[in-house]
Backbone as a printed PyTorch tensor [residue, N CA C, xyz], in Angstrom:
tensor([[[  0.8300,  -1.1860,   0.0000],
         [  0.0000,   0.0000,   0.0000],
         [  0.8680,   1.2410,   0.0000]],

        [[  0.3570,   2.2850,  -0.5880],
         [  1.0520,   3.5620,  -0.6430],
         [  0.1810,   4.5790,   0.0550]],

        [[  0.7910,   5.3990,   0.8990],
         [ -0.0110,   6.4290,   1.5560],
         [  0.2110,   7.7520,   0.8510]],

        [[ -0.8370,   8.5210,   0.7480],
         [ -0.7650,   9.8390,   0.1170],
         [ -1.4770,  10.8290,   1.0180]],

        [[ -1.0340,  12.0590,   1.0090],
         [ -1.6730,  13.0800,   1.8270],
         [ -2.8630,  13.6570,   1.0830]],

        [[ -3.9510,  13.8100,   1.8010],
         [ -5.1350,  14.4390,   1.2290],
         [ -5.0420,  15.9370,   1.4780]],

        [[ -5.8770,  16.7480,   0.8330],
         [ -5.8140,  18.1920,   1.0570],
         [ -5.9640,  18.5740,   2.5290]],

        [[ -6.6870,  17.8010,   3.3240],
         [ -6.8560,  18.0820,   4.7440],
         [ -5.6200,  17.7500,   5.5610]],

        [[ -4.6650,  17.0530,   4.9980],
         [ -3.4340,  16.7300,   5.6910],
         [ -3.4010,  15.3300,   6.2670]],

        [[ -4.5300,  14.6340,   6.2890],
         [ -4.5300,  13.2800,   6.8450],
         [ -4.0910,  12.2930,   5.7680]],

        [[ -3.2990,  11.2970,   6.1530],
         [ -2.8400,  10.3320,   5.1470],
         [ -3.9880,   9.4610,   4.6540]],

        [[ -3.9380,   9.1370,   3.3980],
         [ -4.9410,   8.2710,   2.7980],
         [ -4.2020,   7.1080,   2.1640]],

        [[ -4.6970,   5.9180,   2.3560],
         [ -4.0300,   4.7400,   1.8090],
         [ -4.6280,   4.4090,   0.4530]],

        [[ -3.7350,   4.0900,  -0.4840],
         [ -4.1630,   3.6670,  -1.8200],
         [ -3.8260,   2.2070,  -1.9920]],

        [[ -4.7760,   1.4840,  -2.4990],
         [ -4.5460,   0.0770,  -2.7970],
         [ -3.7670,  -0.0260,  -4.1010]],

        [[ -2.9360,  -1.0570,  -4.2630],
         [ -2.1890,  -1.2240,  -5.5150],
         [ -3.0860,  -1.3000,  -6.7430]],

        [[ -4.2730,  -1.9080,  -6.6050],
         [ -5.1610,  -2.0230,  -7.7600],
         [ -5.6700,  -0.6550,  -8.2050]],

        [[ -5.9250,   0.2500,  -7.2520],
         [ -6.3820,   1.5820,  -7.6370],
         [ -5.2550,   2.3680,  -8.2940]],

        [[ -4.0230,   2.1090,  -7.8810],
         [ -2.8800,   2.7660,  -8.5220],
         [ -2.7400,   2.2840,  -9.9560]],

        [[ -2.9230,   0.9890, -10.1720],
         [ -2.8140,   0.4330, -11.5220],
         [ -3.8970,   1.0070, -12.4240]],

        [[ -5.1170,   1.1260, -11.9040],
         [ -6.1930,   1.6740, -12.7280],
         [ -5.9550,   3.1520, -13.0120]],

        [[ -5.3530,   3.8750, -12.0740],
         [ -5.0270,   5.2800, -12.3210],
         [ -3.9670,   5.3900, -13.4100]],

        [[ -2.9910,   4.4930, -13.3910],
         [ -1.9570,   4.5170, -14.4170],
         [ -2.5410,   4.1510, -15.7790]],

        [[ -3.4670,   3.1980, -15.8120],
         [ -4.0920,   2.8190, -17.0790],
         [ -4.9260,   3.9570, -17.6450]],

        [[ -5.6350,   4.6720, -16.7820],
         [ -6.4540,   5.7740, -17.2810],
         [ -5.5800,   6.9040, -17.8090]],

        [[ -4.3680,   7.0410, -17.2780],
         [ -3.4430,   8.0460, -17.8000],
         [ -2.9740,   7.6860, -19.2030]],

        [[ -2.9510,   6.4050, -19.5390],
         [ -2.4770,   5.9390, -20.8480],
         [ -3.5780,   5.9240, -21.9040]],

        [[ -4.8160,   6.1230, -21.5180],
         [ -5.9360,   6.0120, -22.4520],
         [ -5.7920,   6.9070, -23.6840]],

        [[ -5.4150,   8.1830, -23.5420],
         [ -5.2630,   9.0030, -24.7530],
         [ -4.1550,   8.4920, -25.6750]],

        [[ -3.0980,   7.9700, -25.0910],
         [ -1.9960,   7.4390, -25.8890],
         [ -2.4320,   6.1960, -26.6620]],

        [[ -3.1870,   5.3250, -26.0140],
         [ -3.6840,   4.1140, -26.6660],
         [ -4.6440,   4.4810, -27.7910]],

        [[ -5.5030,   5.4470, -27.5410],
         [ -6.4480,   5.8870, -28.5680],
         [ -5.7150,   6.4540, -29.7840]],

        [[ -4.6810,   7.2360, -29.5450],
         [ -3.8990,   7.7960, -30.6490],
         [ -3.1790,   6.7000, -31.4240]],

        [[ -2.6570,   5.7120, -30.7150],
         [ -1.9550,   4.6050, -31.3800],
         [ -2.9140,   3.8100, -32.2580]],

        [[ -4.1220,   3.5570, -31.7490],
         [ -5.1170,   2.8300, -32.5400],
         [ -5.4660,   3.6010, -33.8100]],

        [[ -5.6650,   4.9000, -33.6660],
         [ -5.9980,   5.7220, -34.8330],
         [ -4.8790,   5.6950, -35.8620]],

        [[ -3.6540,   5.7680, -35.3910],
         [ -2.5070,   5.7540, -36.2960],
         [ -2.3920,   4.4150, -37.0160]],

        [[ -2.6160,   3.3190, -36.3020],
         [ -2.5020,   1.9990, -36.9150],
         [ -3.6370,   1.7080, -37.8940]],

        [[ -4.7880,   2.3140, -37.6790],
         [ -5.9390,   2.0760, -38.5590],
         [ -5.9120,   2.9410, -39.8160]],

        [[ -5.0520,   3.9380, -39.8550],
         [ -5.0140,   4.8880, -40.9630],
         [ -4.8430,   4.2310, -42.3330]],

        [[ -3.9220,   3.2700, -42.5140],
         [ -3.7800,   2.6690, -43.8500],
         [ -5.0510,   1.9770, -44.3370]],

        [[ -5.7960,   1.3750, -43.4180],
         [ -7.0250,   0.6780, -43.8050],
         [ -8.1170,   1.6810, -44.1720]],

        [[ -8.1710,   2.7970, -43.4550],
         [ -9.1160,   3.8560, -43.8180],
         [ -8.7650,   4.4350, -45.1830]],

        [[ -7.4740,   4.5730, -45.4590],
         [ -7.0390,   5.0910, -46.7630],
         [ -7.4520,   4.1380, -47.8810]],

        [[ -7.3370,   2.8260, -47.6460],
         [ -7.7590,   1.8540, -48.6630],
         [ -9.2540,   1.9540, -48.9210]],

        [[-10.0360,   2.1550, -47.8670],
         [-11.4810,   2.3130, -48.0390],
         [-11.7920,   3.5760, -48.8440]],

        [[-11.0920,   4.6630, -48.5320],
         [-11.2910,   5.9180, -49.2670],
         [-10.9170,   5.7680, -50.7380]],

        [[ -9.8200,   5.0830, -51.0160],
         [ -9.3950,   4.8930, -52.4030],
         [-10.3830,   4.0170, -53.1700]],

        [[-10.9270,   3.0140, -52.5090],
         [-11.9280,   2.1670, -53.1630],
         [-13.1650,   3.0010, -53.5020]],

        [[-13.6040,   3.8240, -52.5480],
         [-14.7770,   4.6670, -52.7900],
         [-14.5150,   5.6540, -53.9260]],

        [[-13.3120,   6.2110, -53.9630],
         [-12.9670,   7.1490, -55.0380],
         [-12.9360,   6.4370, -56.3900]],

        [[-12.4440,   5.2030, -56.4110],
         [-12.4090,   4.4330, -57.6610],
         [-13.8190,   4.1230, -58.1450]],

        [[-14.7250,   3.8370, -57.2190],
         [-16.1230,   3.5850, -57.5960],
         [-16.7400,   4.8580, -58.1640]],

        [[-16.5130,   5.9900, -57.4920],
         [-17.0670,   7.2610, -57.9800],
         [-16.5100,   7.6360, -59.3480]],

        [[-15.2490,   7.3000, -59.5910],
         [-14.6230,   7.6270, -60.8800],
         [-15.0080,   6.6450, -61.9760]],

        [[-15.6770,   5.5540, -61.6150],
         [-16.0970,   4.5720, -62.6020],
         [-15.0420,   3.5300, -62.9220]],

        [[-13.9660,   3.4830, -62.1580],
         [-12.9040,   2.5040, -62.3970],
         [-13.2600,   1.1290, -61.8400]],

        [[-14.1130,   1.1170, -60.8330],
         [-14.5660,  -0.1320, -60.2110],
         [-16.0790,  -0.1460, -60.3180]],

        [[-16.6300,  -1.3270, -60.6070],
         [-18.0790,  -1.4160, -60.7890],
         [-18.8100,  -1.0470, -59.4950]],

        [[-19.9200,  -0.3400, -59.6480],
         [-20.7390,   0.0730, -58.5140],
         [-21.6830,  -1.0860, -58.1830]],

        [[-21.3020,  -1.8680, -57.1800],
         [-22.0640,  -3.0630, -56.8500],
         [-22.0190,  -3.2970, -55.3470]],

        [[-23.1740,  -3.5990, -54.7820],
         [-23.2180,  -3.9090, -53.3540],
         [-22.4400,  -5.1820, -53.0440]],

        [[-22.5170,  -6.1640, -53.9380],
         [-21.7890,  -7.4170, -53.7090],
         [-20.2780,  -7.1960, -53.7590]],

        [[-19.8200,  -6.4250, -54.7420],
         [-18.3830,  -6.1500, -54.8470],
         [-17.9020,  -5.3420, -53.6510]],

        [[-18.7090,  -4.3950, -53.2190],
         [-18.3540,  -3.5870, -52.0560],
         [-18.2790,  -4.4420, -50.7930]],

        [[-19.2320,  -5.3480, -50.6370],
         [-19.2280,  -6.2370, -49.4680],
         [-18.0160,  -7.1610, -49.4890]],

        [[-17.6770,  -7.6790, -50.6800],
         [-16.4770,  -8.5330, -50.8050],
         [-15.2130,  -7.7720, -50.4280]],

        [[-15.1020,  -6.5460, -50.9460],
         [-13.9340,  -5.7220, -50.6380],
         [-13.8350,  -5.4750, -49.1340]],

        [[-14.9440,  -5.0950, -48.5260],
         [-14.9420,  -4.8010, -47.0870],
         [-14.6250,  -6.0410, -46.2680]],

        [[-15.1420,  -7.1950, -46.6780],
         [-14.8570,  -8.4410, -45.9550],
         [-13.3680,  -8.7780, -46.0230]],

        [[-12.7740,  -8.6390, -47.2160],
         [-11.3410,  -8.9340, -47.3700],
         [-10.4860,  -7.9260, -46.6140]],

        [[-10.8480,  -6.6560, -46.7050],
         [-10.0800,  -5.6340, -46.0000],
         [-10.2330,  -5.7840, -44.4880]],

        [[-11.4270,  -6.1340, -44.0350],
         [-11.6380,  -6.3680, -42.6040],
         [-10.8070,  -7.5330, -42.0960]],

        [[-10.7270,  -8.5990, -42.8910],
         [ -9.9030,  -9.7520, -42.4980],
         [ -8.4310,  -9.3660, -42.4380]],

        [[ -7.9890,  -8.5810, -43.4020],
         [ -6.6020,  -8.1120, -43.4040],
         [ -6.3230,  -7.2300, -42.1880]],

        [[ -7.2640,  -6.3580, -41.8650],
         [ -7.1110,  -5.4740, -40.7040],
         [ -7.0550,  -6.2830, -39.4090]],

        [[ -7.9340,  -7.2680, -39.2690],
         [ -7.9120,  -8.1090, -38.0600],
         [ -6.6230,  -8.9080, -37.9590]],

        [[ -6.1070,  -9.3830, -39.0950],
         [ -4.8540, -10.1360, -39.0950],
         [ -3.6890,  -9.2350, -38.7050]],

        [[ -3.6600,  -8.0360, -39.2500],
         [ -2.5370,  -7.1300, -39.0030],
         [ -2.5770,  -6.5160, -37.6070]],

        [[ -3.7550,  -6.1260, -37.1390],
         [ -3.8500,  -5.3950, -35.8780],
         [ -4.2700,  -6.2480, -34.6900]],

        [[ -4.7850,  -7.4280, -34.9430],
         [ -5.1740,  -8.3000, -33.8330],
         [ -6.2670,  -7.6800, -32.9820]],

        [[ -6.0160,  -7.5700, -31.6810],
         [ -7.0250,  -7.0540, -30.7590],
         [ -7.3030,  -5.5660, -30.9510]],

        [[ -6.4220,  -4.8630, -31.6330],
         [ -6.6230,  -3.4330, -31.8480],
         [ -7.4620,  -3.1450, -33.0870]],

        [[ -7.8710,  -4.1630, -33.8150],
         [ -8.6940,  -3.9660, -35.0110],
         [-10.1050,  -3.5390, -34.6060]],

        [[-10.7930,  -2.9180, -35.5400],
         [-12.1740,  -2.4940, -35.2650],
         [-13.0710,  -3.6990, -35.0720]],

        [[-14.0590,  -3.5180, -34.2310],
         [-15.0960,  -4.5350, -34.0630],
         [-16.4360,  -3.8370, -34.2250]],

        [[-17.2860,  -4.4160, -35.0560],
         [-18.6170,  -3.8260, -35.2360],
         [-19.6860,  -4.7990, -34.8630]]])
């Protein structure tokens, strides 16, 4: 246990588990930024596919779009593991 002083001056005891959760909550913005950075290439592939469809280079088809998304989703899950998107 670690003791810390409260604003009133009396010592307060912190349990190790509460310290660990405080440290994890401090890392949350960093983890969120890392996830966003790792997902960027997959978002870019989705954007390029959409642009190709709009330009007429790829057929406009719900089936083709679903196939593309399924393959890209599998690639994303393989590459990122637990950090991949889940819907």
